[in-house]
N, CA and C atoms of all chains as a GROMACS GRO file, in nm:
protein
  561
    1MET      N    1   3.005   1.985  -9.228
    1MET     CA    2   2.947   1.854  -9.259
    1MET      C    3   2.948   1.764  -9.136
    2ALA      N    4   2.840   1.702  -9.114
    2ALA     CA    5   2.831   1.613  -8.997
    2ALA      C    6   2.915   1.488  -9.022
    3LEU      N    7   2.969   1.435  -8.916
    3LEU     CA    8   3.045   1.311  -8.924
    3LEU      C    9   2.949   1.193  -8.930
    4THR      N   10   3.000   1.082  -8.982
    4THR     CA   11   2.920   0.959  -8.981
    4THR      C   12   2.982   0.860  -8.883
    5ALA      N   13   2.904   0.761  -8.846
    5ALA     CA   14   2.952   0.662  -8.750
    5ALA      C   15   3.080   0.591  -8.799
    6PRO      N   16   3.087   0.548  -8.927
    6PRO     CA   17   3.211   0.484  -8.973
    6PRO      C   18   3.332   0.578  -8.967
    7GLU      N   19   3.312   0.707  -8.994
    7GLU     CA   20   3.423   0.803  -8.985
    7GLU      C   21   3.474   0.815  -8.843
    8ILE      N   22   3.381   0.818  -8.749
    8ILE     CA   23   3.420   0.828  -8.608
    8ILE      C   24   3.497   0.703  -8.568
    9LYS      N   25   3.448   0.588  -8.609
    9LYS     CA   26   3.514   0.462  -8.577
    9LYS      C   27   3.656   0.460  -8.633
   10GLU      N   28   3.672   0.506  -8.755
   10GLU     CA   29   3.803   0.509  -8.819
   10GLU      C   30   3.900   0.599  -8.744
   11MET      N   31   3.851   0.715  -8.700
   11MET     CA   32   3.938   0.808  -8.627
   11MET      C   33   3.984   0.748  -8.495
   12ILE      N   34   3.894   0.677  -8.430
   12ILE     CA   35   3.931   0.615  -8.301
   12ILE      C   36   4.033   0.503  -8.326
   13LEU      N   37   4.012   0.426  -8.432
   13LEU     CA   38   4.103   0.314  -8.461
   13LEU      C   39   4.243   0.363  -8.502
   14GLU      N   40   4.250   0.483  -8.558
   14GLU     CA   41   4.381   0.538  -8.595
   14GLU      C   42   4.470   0.555  -8.473
   15ILE      N   43   4.408   0.599  -8.362
   15ILE     CA   44   4.482   0.623  -8.239
   15ILE      C   45   4.491   0.496  -8.155
   16LEU      N   46   4.390   0.412  -8.163
   16LEU     CA   47   4.386   0.291  -8.082
   16LEU      C   48   4.373   0.168  -8.173
   17PRO      N   49   4.480   0.135  -8.245
   17PRO     CA   50   4.470   0.022  -8.339
   17PRO      C   51   4.438  -0.107  -8.263
   18GLY      N   52   4.354  -0.187  -8.322
   18GLY     CA   53   4.321  -0.316  -8.261
   18GLY      C   54   4.210  -0.306  -8.157
   19ALA      N   55   4.162  -0.185  -8.131
   19ALA     CA   56   4.054  -0.170  -8.033
   19ALA      C   57   3.924  -0.227  -8.089
   20ASP      N   58   3.836  -0.267  -7.997
   20ASP     CA   59   3.702  -0.306  -8.037
   20ASP      C   60   3.616  -0.180  -8.027
   21VAL      N   61   3.574  -0.127  -8.141
   21VAL     CA   62   3.504   0.001  -8.143
   21VAL      C   63   3.366  -0.018  -8.204
   22GLN      N   64   3.264   0.022  -8.130
   22GLN     CA   65   3.128   0.023  -8.185
   22GLN      C   66   3.074   0.163  -8.177
   23VAL      N   67   3.029   0.214  -8.291
   23VAL     CA   68   2.972   0.348  -8.292
   23VAL      C   69   2.832   0.340  -8.351
   24GLN      N   70   2.738   0.402  -8.279
   24GLN     CA   71   2.599   0.402  -8.326
   24GLN      C   72   2.553   0.544  -8.347
   25ASP      N   73   2.486   0.567  -8.458
   25ASP     CA   74   2.422   0.696  -8.483
   25ASP      C   75   2.282   0.684  -8.422
   26MET      N   76   2.263   0.748  -8.305
   26MET     CA   77   2.144   0.720  -8.226
   26MET      C   78   2.014   0.763  -8.292
   27ARG      N   79   2.022   0.871  -8.371
   27ARG     CA   80   1.898   0.919  -8.433
   27ARG      C   81   1.899   0.902  -8.584
   28GLY      N   82   2.011   0.852  -8.634
   28GLY     CA   83   2.020   0.833  -8.778
   28GLY      C   84   2.043   0.961  -8.856
   29ASP      N   85   2.070   1.071  -8.786
   29ASP     CA   86   2.089   1.198  -8.858
   29ASP      C   87   2.222   1.265  -8.824
   30GLY      N   88   2.311   1.190  -8.758
   30GLY     CA   89   2.444   1.244  -8.728
   30GLY      C   90   2.446   1.346  -8.614
   31SER      N   91   2.337   1.357  -8.540
   31SER     CA   92   2.334   1.458  -8.433
   31SER      C   93   2.372   1.399  -8.298
   32GLN      N   94   2.364   1.268  -8.287
   32GLN     CA   95   2.389   1.207  -8.156
   32GLN      C   96   2.446   1.067  -8.173
   33PHE      N   97   2.568   1.048  -8.121
   33PHE     CA   98   2.634   0.919  -8.135
   33PHE      C   99   2.659   0.856  -8.000
   34ALA      N  100   2.666   0.723  -8.002
   34ALA     CA  101   2.710   0.652  -7.884
   34ALA      C  102   2.825   0.561  -7.927
   35ALA      N  103   2.935   0.564  -7.852
   35ALA     CA  104   3.049   0.480  -7.886
   35ALA      C  105   3.089   0.395  -7.766
   36HIS      N  106   3.126   0.272  -7.796
   36HIS     CA  107   3.175   0.181  -7.694
   36HIS      C  108   3.312   0.134  -7.741
   37VAL      N  109   3.414   0.160  -7.662
   37VAL     CA  110   3.551   0.131  -7.704
   37VAL      C  111   3.619   0.042  -7.599
   38VAL      N  112   3.671  -0.070  -7.644
   38VAL     CA  113   3.747  -0.159  -7.556
   38VAL      C  114   3.887  -0.171  -7.615
   39SER      N  115   3.987  -0.136  -7.536
   39SER     CA  116   4.124  -0.136  -7.589
   39SER      C  117   4.226  -0.177  -7.483
   40ASP      N  118   4.328  -0.251  -7.527
   40ASP     CA  119   4.441  -0.286  -7.438
   40ASP      C  120   4.509  -0.160  -7.384
   41GLU      N  121   4.507  -0.054  -7.465
   41GLU     CA  122   4.573   0.070  -7.425
   41GLU      C  123   4.511   0.130  -7.298
   42PHE      N  124   4.392   0.085  -7.264
   42PHE     CA  125   4.322   0.142  -7.147
   42PHE      C  126   4.366   0.077  -7.016
   43ILE      N  127   4.441  -0.033  -7.026
   43ILE     CA  128   4.482  -0.104  -6.904
   43ILE      C  129   4.565  -0.011  -6.816
   44GLY      N  130   4.528  -0.004  -6.690
   44GLY     CA  131   4.602   0.080  -6.595
   44GLY      C  132   4.565   0.227  -6.600
   45LYS      N  133   4.467   0.261  -6.682
   45LYS     CA  134   4.425   0.402  -6.689
   45LYS      C  135   4.285   0.416  -6.629
   46ASN      N  136   4.261   0.531  -6.565
   46ASN     CA  137   4.126   0.550  -6.512
   46ASN      C  138   4.032   0.597  -6.624
   47ARG      N  139   3.903   0.606  -6.590
   47ARG     CA  140   3.805   0.636  -6.695
   47ARG      C  141   3.828   0.772  -6.759
   48VAL      N  142   3.866   0.870  -6.676
   48VAL     CA  143   3.890   1.004  -6.733
   48VAL      C  144   4.002   0.995  -6.837
   49GLN      N  145   4.109   0.925  -6.802
   49GLN     CA  146   4.221   0.913  -6.897
   49GLN      C  147   4.179   0.836  -7.023
   50GLN      N  148   4.096   0.734  -7.005
   50GLN     CA  149   4.050   0.655  -7.121
   50GLN      C  150   3.967   0.743  -7.215
   51HIS      N  151   3.876   0.820  -7.156
   51HIS     CA  152   3.794   0.908  -7.240
   51HIS      C  153   3.878   1.014  -7.308
   52GLN      N  154   3.978   1.066  -7.234
   52GLN     CA  155   4.065   1.168  -7.294
   52GLN      C  156   4.137   1.114  -7.417
   53MET      N  157   4.175   0.986  -7.414
   53MET     CA  158   4.242   0.927  -7.530
   53MET      C  159   4.149   0.923  -7.651
   54VAL      N  160   4.024   0.889  -7.625
   54VAL     CA  161   3.927   0.886  -7.736
   54VAL      C  162   3.900   1.028  -7.787
   55TYR      N  163   3.888   1.122  -7.694
   55TYR     CA  164   3.864   1.261  -7.736
   55TYR      C  165   3.979   1.312  -7.821
   56LYS      N  166   4.103   1.273  -7.784
   56LYS     CA  167   4.220   1.316  -7.863
   56LYS      C  168   4.212   1.258  -8.003
   57ALA      N  169   4.163   1.133  -8.013
   57ALA     CA  170   4.150   1.070  -8.144
   57ALA      C  171   4.053   1.149  -8.231
   58LEU      N  172   3.957   1.214  -8.169
   58LEU     CA  173   3.855   1.287  -8.245
   58LEU      C  174   3.895   1.432  -8.270
   59LYS      N  175   4.018   1.462  -8.235
   59LYS     CA  176   4.086   1.586  -8.277
   59LYS      C  177   4.002   1.713  -8.265
   60GLY      N  178   3.952   1.736  -8.149
   60GLY     CA  179   3.885   1.865  -8.128
   60GLY      C  180   3.748   1.878  -8.193
   61LYS      N  181   3.698   1.769  -8.251
   61LYS     CA  182   3.566   1.780  -8.314
   61LYS      C  183   3.453   1.776  -8.212
   62ILE      N  184   3.484   1.723  -8.094
   62ILE     CA  185   3.384   1.720  -7.988
   62ILE      C  186   3.351   1.863  -7.947
   63GLY      N  187   3.224   1.890  -7.936
   63GLY     CA  188   3.184   2.025  -7.900
   63GLY      C  189   3.169   2.113  -8.023
   64GLY      N  190   3.221   2.065  -8.135
   64GLY     CA  191   3.204   2.138  -8.262
   64GLY      C  192   3.111   2.058  -8.351
   65GLU      N  193   3.169   1.997  -8.457
   65GLU     CA  194   3.087   1.917  -8.548
   65GLU      C  195   3.021   1.800  -8.477
   66LEU      N  196   3.088   1.756  -8.371
   66LEU     CA  197   3.038   1.639  -8.300
   66LEU      C  198   2.985   1.686  -8.166
   67HIS      N  199   2.859   1.721  -8.163
   67HIS     CA  200   2.805   1.780  -8.041
   67HIS      C  201   2.784   1.675  -7.934
   68ALA      N  202   2.721   1.567  -7.971
   68ALA     CA  203   2.680   1.472  -7.868
   68ALA      C  204   2.737   1.334  -7.896
   69LEU      N  205   2.834   1.296  -7.815
   69LEU     CA  206   2.889   1.162  -7.823
   69LEU      C  207   2.885   1.104  -7.683
   70SER      N  208   2.806   1.000  -7.668
   70SER     CA  209   2.802   0.932  -7.540
   70SER      C  210   2.907   0.822  -7.546
   71LEU      N  211   2.994   0.819  -7.447
   71LEU     CA  212   3.112   0.734  -7.456
   71LEU      C  213   3.119   0.636  -7.341
   72GLN      N  214   3.152   0.512  -7.376
   72GLN     CA  215   3.176   0.412  -7.274
   72GLN      C  216   3.307   0.344  -7.309
   73THR      N  217   3.399   0.337  -7.213
   73THR     CA  218   3.530   0.278  -7.242
   73THR      C  219   3.561   0.172  -7.137
   74SER      N  220   3.641   0.074  -7.179
   74SER     CA  221   3.689  -0.023  -7.080
   74SER      C  222   3.810  -0.097  -7.135
   75ALA      N  223   3.888  -0.152  -7.045
   75ALA     CA  224   3.997  -0.240  -7.083
   75ALA      C  225   3.938  -0.379  -7.102
   76PRO      N  226   4.000  -0.464  -7.183
   76PRO     CA  227   3.945  -0.599  -7.202
   76PRO      C  228   3.941  -0.674  -7.069
   77GLU      N  229   3.839  -0.754  -7.052
   77GLU     CA  230   3.824  -0.831  -6.927
   77GLU      C  231   3.936  -0.932  -6.915
   78MET      N  232   5.337   3.045  -6.560
   78MET     CA  233   5.238   3.141  -6.611
   78MET      C  234   5.104   3.114  -6.543
   79THR      N  235   5.042   3.214  -6.492
   79THR     CA  236   4.913   3.191  -6.428
   79THR      C  237   4.800   3.241  -6.517
   80ASN      N  238   4.694   3.171  -6.510
   80ASN     CA  239   4.574   3.206  -6.584
   80ASN      C  240   4.466   3.236  -6.479
   81PRO      N  241   4.413   3.356  -6.479
   81PRO     CA  242   4.319   3.393  -6.372
   81PRO      C  243   4.195   3.303  -6.366
   82VAL      N  244   4.149   3.255  -6.481
   82VAL     CA  245   4.032   3.167  -6.479
   82VAL      C  246   4.068   3.033  -6.415
   83HIS      N  247   4.186   2.981  -6.450
   83HIS     CA  248   4.229   2.854  -6.390
   83HIS      C  249   4.247   2.869  -6.239
   84ASP      N  250   4.299   2.984  -6.197
   84ASP     CA  251   4.316   3.009  -6.054
   84ASP      C  252   4.180   3.010  -5.984
   85ARG      N  253   4.082   3.072  -6.049
   85ARG     CA  254   3.948   3.079  -5.991
   85ARG      C  255   3.887   2.939  -5.981
   86ILE      N  256   3.905   2.858  -6.086
   86ILE     CA  257   3.852   2.722  -6.085
   86ILE      C  258   3.918   2.641  -5.973
   87LYS      N  259   4.050   2.653  -5.967
   87LYS     CA  260   4.123   2.576  -5.866
   87LYS      C  261   4.073   2.612  -5.726
   88ASN      N  262   4.053   2.741  -5.706
   88ASN     CA  263   4.004   2.788  -5.577
   88ASN      C  264   3.864   2.733  -5.548
   89ASP      N  265   3.777   2.737  -5.649
   89ASP     CA  266   3.639   2.687  -5.631
   89ASP      C  267   3.637   2.537  -5.600
   90VAL      N  268   3.715   2.460  -5.674
   90VAL     CA  269   3.704   2.314  -5.659
   90VAL      C  270   3.778   2.263  -5.536
   91THR      N  271   3.869   2.344  -5.483
   91THR     CA  272   3.937   2.299  -5.361
   91THR      C  273   3.870   2.351  -5.235
   92SER      N  274   3.790   2.458  -5.248
   92SER     CA  275   3.725   2.509  -5.127
   92SER      C  276   3.582   2.458  -5.113
   93ASN      N  277   3.535   2.380  -5.211
   93ASN     CA  278   3.403   2.316  -5.202
   93ASN      C  279   3.417   2.168  -5.234
   94ASP      N  280   3.345   2.084  -5.159
   94ASP     CA  281   3.362   1.940  -5.175
   94ASP      C  282   3.314   1.888  -5.310
   95VAL      N  283   3.196   1.933  -5.351
   95VAL     CA  284   3.137   1.885  -5.476
   95VAL      C  285   3.098   2.006  -5.561
   96VAL      N  286   3.158   2.017  -5.678
   96VAL     CA  287   3.133   2.132  -5.764
   96VAL      C  288   3.101   2.082  -5.905
   97LEU      N  289   2.990   2.133  -5.959
   97LEU     CA  290   2.951   2.095  -6.095
   97LEU      C  291   2.954   2.218  -6.186
   98TYR      N  292   3.031   2.209  -6.293
   98TYR     CA  293   3.028   2.310  -6.399
   98TYR      C  294   2.927   2.261  -6.502
   99MET      N  295   2.828   2.342  -6.530
   99MET     CA  296   2.715   2.294  -6.610
   99MET      C  297   2.657   2.406  -6.695
  100LYS      N  298   2.562   2.365  -6.781
  100LYS     CA  299   2.486   2.463  -6.858
  100LYS      C  300   2.353   2.484  -6.787
  101GLY      N  301   2.328   2.607  -6.744
  101GLY     CA  302   2.210   2.636  -6.665
  101GLY      C  303   2.242   2.622  -6.517
  102ASP      N  304   2.136   2.609  -6.436
  102ASP     CA  305   2.160   2.589  -6.294
  102ASP      C  306   2.079   2.469  -6.245
  103ALA      N  307   2.091   2.441  -6.115
  103ALA     CA  308   2.030   2.319  -6.062
  103ALA      C  309   1.879   2.318  -6.082
  104MET      N  310   1.816   2.435  -6.074
  104MET     CA  311   1.671   2.442  -6.093
  104MET      C  312   1.634   2.428  -6.240
  105PHE      N  313   1.714   2.490  -6.326
  105PHE     CA  314   1.684   2.489  -6.469
  105PHE      C  315   1.807   2.454  -6.553
  106PRO      N  316   1.842   2.325  -6.554
  106PRO     CA  317   1.953   2.285  -6.641
  106PRO      C  318   1.915   2.313  -6.787
  107GLN      N  319   2.012   2.359  -6.866
  107GLN     CA  320   1.979   2.394  -7.005
  107GLN      C  321   2.041   2.298  -7.104
  108CYS      N  322   2.067   2.177  -7.059
  108CYS     CA  323   2.122   2.074  -7.147
  108CYS      C  324   2.093   1.941  -7.079
  109GLY      N  325   2.059   1.841  -7.158
  109GLY     CA  326   2.020   1.712  -7.103
  109GLY      C  327   2.131   1.645  -7.022
  110PHE      N  328   2.256   1.665  -7.066
  110PHE     CA  329   2.367   1.602  -6.996
  110PHE      C  330   2.387   1.665  -6.859
  111SER      N  331   2.375   1.798  -6.853
  111SER     CA  332   2.384   1.866  -6.724
  111SER      C  333   2.270   1.823  -6.633
  112ALA      N  334   2.150   1.811  -6.691
  112ALA     CA  335   2.033   1.772  -6.612
  112ALA      C  336   2.052   1.633  -6.552
  113THR      N  337   2.114   1.543  -6.628
  113THR     CA  338   2.137   1.406  -6.578
  113THR      C  339   2.226   1.408  -6.454
  114VAL      N  340   2.333   1.488  -6.458
  114VAL     CA  341   2.425   1.489  -6.344
  114VAL      C  342   2.357   1.552  -6.221
  115ILE      N  343   2.276   1.656  -6.244
  115ILE     CA  344   2.201   1.716  -6.134
  115ILE      C  345   2.107   1.612  -6.071
  116GLU      N  346   2.039   1.535  -6.156
  116GLU     CA  347   1.948   1.432  -6.103
  116GLU      C  348   2.024   1.332  -6.017
  117ILE      N  349   2.144   1.296  -6.061
  117ILE     CA  350   2.224   1.198  -5.986
  117ILE      C  351   2.267   1.258  -5.852
  118LEU      N  352   2.313   1.382  -5.854
  118LEU     CA  353   2.357   1.445  -5.728
  118LEU      C  354   2.239   1.460  -5.632
  119ASN      N  355   2.123   1.494  -5.687
  119ASN     CA  356   2.004   1.506  -5.602
  119ASN      C  357   1.964   1.370  -5.546
  120TYR      N  358   1.977   1.267  -5.629
  120TYR     CA  359   1.941   1.133  -5.585
  120TYR      C  360   2.027   1.090  -5.466
  121PHE      N  361   2.158   1.119  -5.474
  121PHE     CA  362   2.246   1.080  -5.363
  121PHE      C  363   2.241   1.182  -5.249
  122ASN      N  364   2.173   1.295  -5.277
  122ASN     CA  365   2.144   1.393  -5.173
  122ASN      C  366   2.270   1.451  -5.107
  123VAL      N  367   2.374   1.470  -5.185
  123VAL     CA  368   2.496   1.531  -5.132
  123VAL      C  369   2.492   1.682  -5.159
  124PRO      N  370   2.554   1.761  -5.070
  124PRO     CA  371   2.559   1.904  -5.096
  124PRO      C  372   2.653   1.933  -5.213
  125TYR      N  373   2.613   2.025  -5.299
  125TYR     CA  374   2.701   2.060  -5.411
  125TYR      C  375   2.678   2.205  -5.449
  126GLU      N  376   2.774   2.259  -5.523
  126GLU     CA  377   2.750   2.390  -5.580
  126GLU      C  378   2.771   2.385  -5.730
  127THR      N  379   2.704   2.474  -5.801
  127THR     CA  380   2.712   2.471  -5.948
  127THR      C  381   2.762   2.605  -6.001
  128HIS      N  382   2.823   2.598  -6.117
  128HIS     CA  383   2.860   2.718  -6.192
  128HIS      C  384   2.803   2.706  -6.331
  129ASN      N  385   2.737   2.811  -6.376
  129ASN     CA  386   2.673   2.811  -6.506
  129ASN      C  387   2.770   2.867  -6.611
  130VAL      N  388   2.822   2.779  -6.697
  130VAL     CA  389   2.920   2.824  -6.796
  130VAL      C  390   2.856   2.910  -6.905
  131LEU      N  391   2.724   2.901  -6.918
  131LEU     CA  392   2.658   2.981  -7.023
  131LEU      C  393   2.660   3.130  -6.990
  132GLN      N  394   2.682   3.160  -6.862
  132GLN     CA  395   2.685   3.301  -6.823
  132GLN      C  396   2.826   3.357  -6.817
  133ASP      N  397   2.923   3.276  -6.857
  133ASP     CA  398   3.061   3.318  -6.840
  133ASP      C  399   3.149   3.251  -6.947
  134GLU      N  400   3.168   3.323  -7.054
  134GLU     CA  401   3.243   3.268  -7.169
  134GLU      C  402   3.385   3.226  -7.129
  135ALA      N  403   3.449   3.306  -7.044
  135ALA     CA  404   3.587   3.274  -7.003
  135ALA      C  405   3.590   3.144  -6.924
  136LEU      N  406   3.487   3.125  -6.843
  136LEU     CA  407   3.478   3.002  -6.763
  136LEU      C  408   3.451   2.882  -6.854
  137ARG      N  409   3.366   2.904  -6.954
  137ARG     CA  410   3.329   2.795  -7.045
  137ARG      C  411   3.453   2.740  -7.117
  138ASP      N  412   3.541   2.829  -7.161
  138ASP     CA  413   3.666   2.784  -7.225
  138ASP      C  414   3.766   2.737  -7.121
  139GLY      N  415   3.774   2.812  -7.011
  139GLY     CA  416   3.875   2.785  -6.910
  139GLY      C  417   3.859   2.648  -6.846
  140ILE      N  418   3.735   2.606  -6.824
  140ILE     CA  419   3.714   2.478  -6.756
  140ILE      C  420   3.758   2.362  -6.847
  141LYS      N  421   3.743   2.382  -6.978
  141LYS     CA  422   3.783   2.276  -7.072
  141LYS      C  423   3.935   2.261  -7.074
  142GLU      N  424   4.004   2.375  -7.064
  142GLU     CA  425   4.152   2.370  -7.061
  142GLU      C  426   4.200   2.314  -6.928
  143TYR      N  427   4.132   2.356  -6.822
  143TYR     CA  428   4.175   2.317  -6.687
  143TYR      C  429   4.182   2.166  -6.673
  144SER      N  430   4.082   2.096  -6.726
  144SER     CA  431   4.073   1.951  -6.709
  144SER      C  432   4.117   1.876  -6.833
  145ASP      N  433   4.149   1.948  -6.941
  145ASP     CA  434   4.178   1.884  -7.070
  145ASP      C  435   4.060   1.794  -7.108
  146TRP      N  436   3.942   1.851  -7.101
  146TRP     CA  437   3.818   1.776  -7.123
  146TRP      C  438   3.726   1.863  -7.208
  147PRO      N  439   3.678   1.813  -7.322
  147PRO     CA  440   3.615   1.904  -7.419
  147PRO      C  441   3.469   1.936  -7.395
  148THR      N  442   3.407   1.874  -7.295
  148THR     CA  443   3.262   1.892  -7.283
  148THR      C  444   3.220   1.936  -7.143
  149ILE      N  445   3.100   1.989  -7.138
  149ILE     CA  446   3.031   2.029  -7.016
  149ILE      C  447   2.912   1.933  -7.005
  150PRO      N  448   2.872   1.883  -6.892
  150PRO     CA  449   2.914   1.917  -6.756
  150PRO      C  450   3.045   1.850  -6.713
  151GLN      N  451   3.101   1.905  -6.605
  151GLN     CA  452   3.220   1.847  -6.543
  151GLN      C  453   3.202   1.848  -6.392
  152LEU      N  454   3.222   1.731  -6.332
  152LEU     CA  455   3.202   1.720  -6.188
  152LEU      C  456   3.337   1.707  -6.115
  153TYR      N  457   3.354   1.788  -6.012
  153TYR     CA  458   3.475   1.785  -5.930
  153TYR      C  459   3.438   1.746  -5.787
  154VAL      N  460   3.516   1.654  -5.732
  154VAL     CA  461   3.495   1.613  -5.594
  154VAL      C  462   3.626   1.629  -5.519
  155LYS      N  463   3.623   1.708  -5.414
  155LYS     CA  464   3.744   1.736  -5.335
  155LYS      C  465   3.861   1.779  -5.424
  156GLY      N  466   3.832   1.863  -5.520
  156GLY     CA  467   3.938   1.917  -5.605
  156GLY      C  468   3.976   1.830  -5.723
  157GLU      N  469   3.922   1.708  -5.728
  157GLU     CA  470   3.959   1.616  -5.835
  157GLU      C  471   3.850   1.611  -5.941
  158PHE      N  472   3.891   1.618  -6.068
  158PHE     CA  473   3.795   1.604  -6.178
  158PHE      C  474   3.753   1.458  -6.187
  159LEU      N  475   3.625   1.432  -6.165
  159LEU     CA  476   3.577   1.294  -6.159
  159LEU      C  477   3.524   1.246  -6.294
  160GLY      N  478   3.466   1.337  -6.371
  160GLY     CA  479   3.418   1.296  -6.502
  160GLY      C  480   3.307   1.384  -6.554
  161GLY      N  481   3.265   1.351  -6.676
  161GLY     CA  482   3.150   1.417  -6.738
  161GLY      C  483   3.027   1.329  -6.720
  162CYS      N  484   2.924   1.358  -6.795
  162CYS     CA  485   2.795   1.290  -6.777
  162CYS      C  486   2.806   1.138  -6.789
  163ASP      N  487   2.874   1.088  -6.892
  163ASP     CA  488   2.880   0.943  -6.914
  163ASP      C  489   2.946   0.871  -6.797
  164ILE      N  490   3.059   0.926  -6.752
  164ILE     CA  491   3.134   0.862  -6.644
  164ILE      C  492   3.054   0.866  -6.514
  165ILE      N  493   2.994   0.980  -6.485
  165ILE     CA  494   2.918   0.993  -6.360
  165ILE      C  495   2.797   0.900  -6.362
  166ARG      N  496   2.732   0.891  -6.478
  166ARG     CA  497   2.616   0.801  -6.490
  166ARG      C  498   2.660   0.656  -6.467
  167GLU      N  499   2.772   0.618  -6.528
  167GLU     CA  500   2.823   0.481  -6.512
  167GLU      C  501   2.859   0.454  -6.366
  168MET      N  502   2.927   0.551  -6.304
  168MET     CA  503   2.969   0.534  -6.163
  168MET      C  504   2.849   0.529  -6.069
  169ALA      N  505   2.744   0.606  -6.103
  169ALA     CA  506   2.624   0.606  -6.020
  169ALA      C  507   2.556   0.470  -6.030
  170ALA      N  508   2.553   0.414  -6.150
  170ALA     CA  509   2.481   0.289  -6.174
  170ALA      C  510   2.553   0.170  -6.110
  171ASN      N  511   2.687   0.172  -6.109
  171ASN     CA  512   2.756   0.053  -6.058
  171ASN      C  513   2.804   0.067  -5.914
  172GLY      N  514   2.761   0.175  -5.847
  172GLY     CA  515   2.792   0.189  -5.705
  172GLY      C  516   2.923   0.258  -5.674
  173GLU      N  517   3.003   0.287  -5.780
  173GLU     CA  518   3.133   0.351  -5.757
  173GLU      C  519   3.120   0.492  -5.701
  174LEU      N  520   3.015   0.562  -5.745
  174LEU     CA  521   3.004   0.702  -5.706
  174LEU      C  522   2.976   0.715  -5.556
  175VAL      N  523   2.882   0.636  -5.507
  175VAL     CA  524   2.850   0.646  -5.366
  175VAL      C  525   2.969   0.598  -5.282
  176ALA      N  526   3.041   0.497  -5.333
  176ALA     CA  527   3.161   0.451  -5.263
  176ALA      C  528   3.267   0.560  -5.260
  177HIS      N  529   3.278   0.633  -5.370
  177HIS     CA  530   3.376   0.741  -5.376
  177HIS      C  531   3.340   0.853  -5.277
  178PHE      N  532   3.212   0.890  -5.276
  178PHE     CA  533   3.168   0.993  -5.180
  178PHE      C  534   3.201   0.949  -5.037
  179GLU      N  535   3.172   0.823  -5.007
  179GLU     CA  536   3.199   0.774  -4.872
  179GLU      C  537   3.348   0.776  -4.842
  180SER      N  538   3.428   0.736  -4.939
  180SER     CA  539   3.572   0.724  -4.914
  180SER      C  540   3.637   0.860  -4.889
  181VAL      N  541   3.577   0.968  -4.942
  181VAL     CA  542   3.635   1.100  -4.917
  181VAL      C  543   3.557   1.177  -4.810
  182GLY      N  544   3.462   1.108  -4.746
  182GLY     CA  545   3.392   1.168  -4.632
  182GLY      C  546   3.279   1.262  -4.668
  183ILE      N  547   3.220   1.245  -4.788
  183ILE     CA  548   3.105   1.328  -4.823
  183ILE      C  549   2.978   1.249  -4.792
  184GLU      N  550   2.895   1.308  -4.706
  184GLU     CA  551   2.776   1.236  -4.661
  184GLU      C  552   2.650   1.303  -4.711
  185PRO      N  553   2.543   1.224  -4.726
  185PRO     CA  554   2.415   1.283  -4.766
  185PRO      C  555   2.372   1.390  -4.666
  186LYS      N  556   2.301   1.489  -4.720
  186LYS     CA  557   2.250   1.596  -4.633
  186LYS      C  558   2.152   1.536  -4.534
  187GLY      N  559   2.158   1.581  -4.409
  187GLY     CA  560   2.079   1.518  -4.302
  187GLY      C  561   1.938   1.551  -4.296
   0.00000   0.00000   0.00000
């Protein structure tokens, strides 16, 4: 079963509580998502580490049920 | 414990300045994300080498373990994993990528 945008958002928030998470279903069919995540937890981490934290939140679904997730992360300004 | 695929990757990424693990090759990328990174590398005109993970199942799994990164493409510069498509695209757009190439002494092909 394909994931939905709210499910993805919930999974990210479980690992990064309080983060500002926006998830968009780019085609409306669950095949391609874009997520923008801003979290205090990202402070002092480089982009690779920030993305790895989000990937961990998605528990191995990337590359499987979740083929295409375009990700943008940042620490709060 | 040594893993022969990890040893091969380590050798490739340390003996070449810019290495891209991708789906397809530079002439015929077989995935839009891989194609994007190729376009960026061509735009900055730096020398690079590519490995096609679609032709090597062990490499396809091994590269994901090596970097603890679940997706392809993966770009390595001077042995360091720099990022996948999203990160490279962001770095290219905001000038970080060219600054990084300069800081490690990688110059456009003459």
